[in-house]
C-alpha positions as CSV (number, residue, x, y, z in Angstrom):
1,X,-6.5,-148.6,97.7
2,X,-3.0,-149.2,98.9
3,X,-0.8,-146.2,98.9
4,X,3.0,-146.4,99.6
5,X,4.7,-143.3,100.8
6,X,8.5,-143.5,100.4
7,X,10.9,-141.1,102.0
8,X,14.4,-141.1,103.6
9,X,16.6,-139.2,105.9
10,X,14.2,-137.9,108.6
11,X,11.0,-138.7,106.8
12,X,9.7,-135.2,107.0
13,X,8.3,-135.1,103.5
14,X,6.6,-138.5,103.9
15,X,5.2,-137.4,107.2
16,X,3.5,-134.3,105.7
17,X,2.1,-136.4,102.9
18,X,0.7,-139.1,105.3
19,X,-0.9,-136.5,107.7
20,X,-2.6,-134.8,104.8
21,X,-3.8,-138.1,103.3
22,X,-5.3,-139.1,106.7
23,X,-7.0,-135.7,107.0
24,X,-8.5,-136.1,103.5
25,X,-9.3,-139.9,103.3
26,X,-9.2,-141.2,106.9
27,X,-9.1,-145.0,106.6
28,X,-10.4,-145.2,103.1
29,X,-6.8,-145.7,101.9
30,X,-4.3,-148.1,103.4
31,X,-1.0,-146.2,103.8
32,X,2.4,-148.0,103.9
33,X,5.3,-145.8,105.3
34,X,8.4,-147.1,103.5
35,X,11.6,-145.5,104.8
36,X,15.0,-145.8,103.4
37,X,16.0,-145.9,107.1
38,X,14.4,-146.7,110.4
39,X,14.2,-143.0,111.5
40,X,12.3,-142.0,108.4
41,X,9.9,-144.9,108.9
42,X,9.4,-144.2,112.6
43,X,8.5,-140.5,111.8
44,X,6.1,-141.5,109.1
45,X,4.5,-144.0,111.4
46,X,3.9,-141.2,113.9
47,X,1.9,-139.5,111.2
48,X,-0.4,-142.5,111.4
49,X,0.5,-144.7,108.5
50,X,-1.2,-148.1,108.7
51,X,2.0,-150.1,108.3
52,X,5.7,-149.3,108.0
53,X,8.9,-150.9,106.9
54,X,12.5,-149.8,106.3
55,X,15.3,-150.5,103.9
56,X,15.9,-151.7,100.4
57,X,14.3,-155.1,100.5
58,X,11.2,-153.8,102.3
59,X,10.7,-151.1,99.7
60,X,11.4,-153.4,96.7
61,X,8.9,-156.0,98.0
62,X,6.2,-153.8,99.4
63,X,5.7,-151.6,96.3
64,X,4.7,-154.7,94.3
65,X,1.3,-154.5,96.1
66,X,0.9,-150.7,95.7
67,X,-1.7,-149.0,93.7
68,X,0.0,-145.6,94.1
69,X,3.5,-144.6,95.2
70,X,4.0,-141.1,96.6
71,X,7.1,-139.3,97.5
72,X,9.8,-136.8,96.3
73,X,11.3,-137.3,92.9
74,X,14.4,-138.5,94.6
75,X,12.9,-141.9,95.0
76,X,13.5,-142.7,91.4
77,X,17.1,-141.3,91.4
78,X,19.8,-143.9,92.2
79,X,22.1,-142.9,95.0
80,X,20.0,-139.8,95.9
81,X,19.2,-138.7,99.5
82,X,22.9,-138.9,100.3
83,X,23.1,-142.5,99.0
84,X,20.0,-143.8,100.9
85,X,18.1,-144.5,97.7
86,X,20.0,-147.5,96.3
87,X,20.1,-148.2,92.6
88,X,17.8,-151.3,93.3
89,X,15.3,-149.1,95.1
90,X,15.2,-146.5,92.3
91,X,14.8,-149.1,89.6
92,X,12.1,-151.0,91.5
93,X,10.1,-147.8,92.1
94,X,10.5,-146.6,88.5
95,X,9.5,-150.0,87.0
96,X,6.7,-151.2,89.2
97,X,3.1,-151.2,87.9
98,X,1.8,-148.6,90.5
99,X,1.0,-145.1,89.5
100,X,3.9,-142.8,90.7
101,X,3.0,-139.3,91.9
102,X,6.3,-137.6,92.7
103,X,6.8,-134.2,94.2
104,X,9.4,-132.1,92.4
105,X,11.6,-131.8,95.6
106,X,15.2,-132.8,95.4
107,X,18.5,-132.0,97.0
108,X,20.2,-133.7,94.1
109,X,21.7,-131.9,91.1
110,X,18.4,-132.3,89.2
111,X,16.1,-129.6,88.1
112,X,12.6,-130.4,86.8
113,X,11.7,-127.9,84.1
114,X,8.2,-126.2,83.8
115,X,7.2,-127.0,87.4
116,X,6.1,-124.0,89.5
117,X,7.9,-123.9,92.8
118,X,5.4,-124.1,95.6
119,X,5.7,-124.7,99.4
120,X,5.4,-128.3,100.4
121,X,1.9,-128.0,101.8
122,X,0.6,-126.6,98.5
123,X,2.3,-129.5,96.6
124,X,0.8,-132.1,98.9
125,X,-2.6,-130.5,98.5
126,X,-2.2,-130.9,94.7
127,X,-1.0,-134.5,95.1
128,X,-4.1,-135.2,97.3
129,X,-6.4,-133.7,94.6
130,X,-4.8,-135.8,91.9
131,X,-5.1,-138.9,94.0
132,X,-8.8,-138.2,94.5
133,X,-9.2,-138.0,90.7
134,X,-7.4,-141.3,90.3
135,X,-9.5,-143.0,92.9
136,X,-12.7,-141.7,91.3
137,X,-11.5,-143.0,87.9
138,X,-11.0,-146.5,89.3
139,X,-14.3,-146.9,91.1
C-alpha cells in the first residue's frame, strides 16, 4: 500500500503521522512525504518516510499513485497554509482516486462541525486505526 502524507510549513503534523505509521506498520506501507516546501519534506523524511518530494508538481504527480492520502484538512483548501497549498494542489488532492483521511486541523477560517477536538497524537491514533481497517478491507 502506498500512503502519501502531505504537509506544509514546518512539516510537524506530517512528521507525527509518519512516525506513528512507522511504529504501527513498519515497512508494510510505503510512505511518501510530500511537502509544500523543502523544509516540510526534510522534516518528514527525518521521521523515516520511504521517499520524499516538494512542491506543487511533485504533489500533483505523486498522488496519482497513492492508495491513501493523509494530512490536515488544509491540503484540500486552496491557498491554505499561508498560501503554500496552491489551487492546483488542493484540486488534485480533492479529485484524485485515493482515499483521503484528513485531520480536522486548520489555521484557516474553517470550522469542521461535529468533530470532537482532540490532541494531535489522539487524532493520529484514530487515523492509524482507520487505515488498518481500510487495509484489512482491501486484502
